[in-house]
N, C-alpha and C positions, 0 to 999 in steps of 0.2 A: 260360469257353472258352479254350483255348490253341491257337494255330496255329503250325505250323512256319514258320520263315523262314531264308533264307540271304542272306548278303551276298557280293558279288562286286566286283572291280575290273575295269573294262571299258575297252577300247581300250589295253590294256597286256598284256604277257606276264609281268609281275612284280607280286607283291603290293605294296600300298601306293603304287602309281602309278595312273595312269588316273583314271576317274570311278567313284566308289563307288556301288553300287546295292544296295537291299534288295528282296528278293522274298518276299512272304508267300503261302504255299500254302493251298489249301482255303478261300478267302475268300468263298464263296458266301453265307454268312449275314450278311456285313457290309453295312451301308448306306453311302451316300456320306459321311455325316457322320463315321462311325467310321473309314472309310478315310482321310479327310483328317486326323483326329486322329492316327492311327498314322503317317502320312507326316510330320506335324509332329514327332512323337516321334523318328523316325529322323533327321530334319533333313538328309537328303541331297538332291542335286539332284532325284532321282526315287525313288519307291517304287512297286513293281509289285504288284498283287493278282491272283492267279491263280484263275480260276473255271472251272467246267465249260464246254466249248464249246457254242455253240448248234447248230453242225453237228457231229455225232459223228465226221465224217471229219477234223476239225481237232484240233490238239493241245490247245488251251486258249483260253479267252477271257481277256483281260487288261485291267486298268484301270490307268492311269498317273497318279500324283499328284506334283506338286511340293510343297514345304512349304505352299503357299498355294492351289493350285488343281489341278483335273484337266485333263490335256491329252490330245488325241486320238491323239497319236503322238509318239514320241521315239526317237532312235537308240540311245543306250547301253542303255536298258531293253529294246529289241528284241533287240539283240545278246546281252546278258547273260542275259535270260530264256530265249531259245532255247537257248543253250549249257547252261544249268542243266537245263532240262527234258529235253534230249537225254541229258545225263549221268545224270540220275536214272532215265530210262527204260532205260538200258543201263549199270548200275553195274559197276565193275571193268573198264572198257574198257582194254585194254592194247595193242591193235594198231591199225593204221591203219583208220579207218572213217569213213564219211560218213552224215549223217542230214539229213532235211528236217523242219522244225518249222513248222506253220501256226498263226499267232497271230491271233486275232480281236481287233483293236484298234478303237477308236472310229472311226478313219479308214477301216477296212476290214480285210480279211484280208491279212496280211503273211506271205509264205513265206520262211523263213530256211534257208539251207544251213549246216550245222555240220560242221566237219572236225576229226576227232580224229587226232592223230599221237602215237605213243608218245614220251614224254619231252618233249612240247611243250604249251604252253597251247592251249586250244581256240580255233579260228578260226571266226567266223561272218560271213556276208554276206547281204544282202538287197537286192532292187530297191526303190527308193523307191516308196511306194504311189501317189504321184502325181507328175507332172512339175512342176517349179517354175513358179509363176505370178508374173508381174510385177505388183507391187502399186502401181506408179506411182512418181513421182519422190520421191527422198529429200529431207528438209528442207535448208535452206540450210547451206552448209559452216560458216558462222560459228556457227550454232546447234548443229550436230553437234560442232564442236570444243569449244565451251564445256561441253557435257554430258559429254565424256570427258577434260577437263583438258588439251587440246592447243591449239595455235594453228592457224589455217586453212591456213597454208603447209605444215604437216606432214601434211595429208590429201591423198591421191592419189599415184599413181606411174604412170609410163608413160602408157597411155591409160585406166587404171582410175579410175573415179569412184564416189562413193557410190550405192548402188542399194538397192531393197527387193524381196525375193522371199519366197515361201512354198512349201514342199513339204508342207504340213500345219501348220506353225507359222510365223508371220511373223517375219522378221529384217530389220534394216537392216544392210547390208554396207558397211563403211568401210575402204577401202584406206589404209594409212599408209606412210610413206616408208622406214622402217628398223626393225631390231630395237630400237635405242635408243628410238625414238619409241613403238613398241608397248609397250615395257617401262614407260614413264612414264604410260601411259593409266590412267584410273580413272573410276569412275562418280561424277560430281559431282551429288549429289542436288538441290542448290538450283537446278540448271539442267537437270535431267533431263527434266522435262515439256516444256520449251521445245524440246528437240531430238527427243524421242521421246514416244510416248504413255506414260501411266502404267505400262502393262504391257508396254512395248516391250522387245524383246530385240535386242541389238546385237552384231554379229560383226565384230571388227577383224582384218585380215590384212595381211601384207606378203610380198614375194618373198624377202627375206632369211630365212635359216633357220639353226638351230643345227647341223643335221646335213646333210651334202651329199647324203644320199639323200632328203631332204624337198623338197617343191616350194613349200610355203607354211608360214608360222608364223602362228598365230591365237590370239585371246582372245575370250571371250564374256561379256557382262554382261547380267543380267536381274533387277535388284533388285525389280521389281514382282511377280515370281514367287517372291520369297524366295531368289533365287540371286544373291548379290552378284557372284560369278564362277564360271564352270563350267569344270572341267578338260578336258572333251571333249564335243563337241556334235554328235552324228550327224545330228540333224534340220537343223541349220544347214548341215552339209556337203552334205546332200541338196539344199538350195536353192542352195548355193554352186556346184553344177554349172552353173546358169544364168549365174552371174557369170563362170566360166571360159569358158563358151561364148561369151558376149557379147564379152568383152574380148580373149581370147587366140585366138579364132576357129580352133579346131582343125579339121583337115581330116577327111574322111570316114573312119570307122573307130572303133575303141575306143581310148581314151586313159586312162592311169592316173596318179593323183596321190596323193602321201603328204602329209598335213597334220598338223603337230605342234602341240600345244596343251597347256596346263596347266603349263608350265615355270615361269612366274612364281609359281605356287601351290605348287611343290614336288611336283606330281603329273604327271610326264611322261606324255604320251599320244600315240598315233599312230593316225590314222584314214585308211583307204584309200578313195579315191574312184575309181570307174571310170565313164566316160561313153561313150555311143555316139552318134555323129553320122552323119547321112545326109541328103543333099539340103540341106545347110546348116542343118539343124534338130537340136536335141537330142532324141534318141529314147528314151534311158534313162539312169538314174543308179543306180549300185550302191554301197552302203556296206559296209565290212568292217572287222573288227578282232578282236584277241585278247581273251580274258577269263579271269580266274582266280578260283576260289572262295576266300574269306577266312574266313568264319565261318558256323556253323550254330547254330540255337537255337530257342526257343519264345517267343512273346509272348502275354501274357494280354490278351484282348480283351473 
């Protein structure tokens, strides 16, 4: 059996930047073991398998795999898959047009707005399927610093301190002092388990940025998931909404942030985060970004 697949670069408007994604179509006959094998073969941060929706009013059911495990939700697979399905549904789009794609993910149904504009990359955005949940205190700074190759005094800036949140996937968020510090960070495997769980995902961020239109610069490490470093992490940004809300205390209304990632890997990425605040509480988080198709083909399964 041969199945069609497409690859895309997500959270970028240019090919060979952003976070690469593989999307395998018509995957209903594949079991979990075969999906995991195919994801290992592609060896990208995530591979998406598209199946018939359980609700015929929806666009598709999707399953998302890292090279080592299935995950219930992820940002760049949501953005990239929605843009791809909208484009395949309306081939030859040449004018401005908007579409809604409803994806049944393991976390629940995620509705994605896709914007087509002539001469531009496709832009997609979605509301986080759940608001960030506080996972309790982060490990001691000494343990965190050792696991990412830094010294304790390089962790933290202004009132920002390490925290742990999840909007579907758990992350430890570590603020660091500068671009120089974040550029020197790395996953130190001999000390990783002391700072994080074996499958822990870590999101480093700083206020310094490479571009004056960005608000934060970030990096993400998840070696336990087979991802030494990720170029763009939408699921982390969904949870990062709670970090911004806690430490920057934005007033009532909607606030937008641009988060750059992937530069240390040579894969420049830009993720847009919009949060809504009312009554001093975080009410919603929306993730958005561009994506571009790179390759099409068939895989023997």
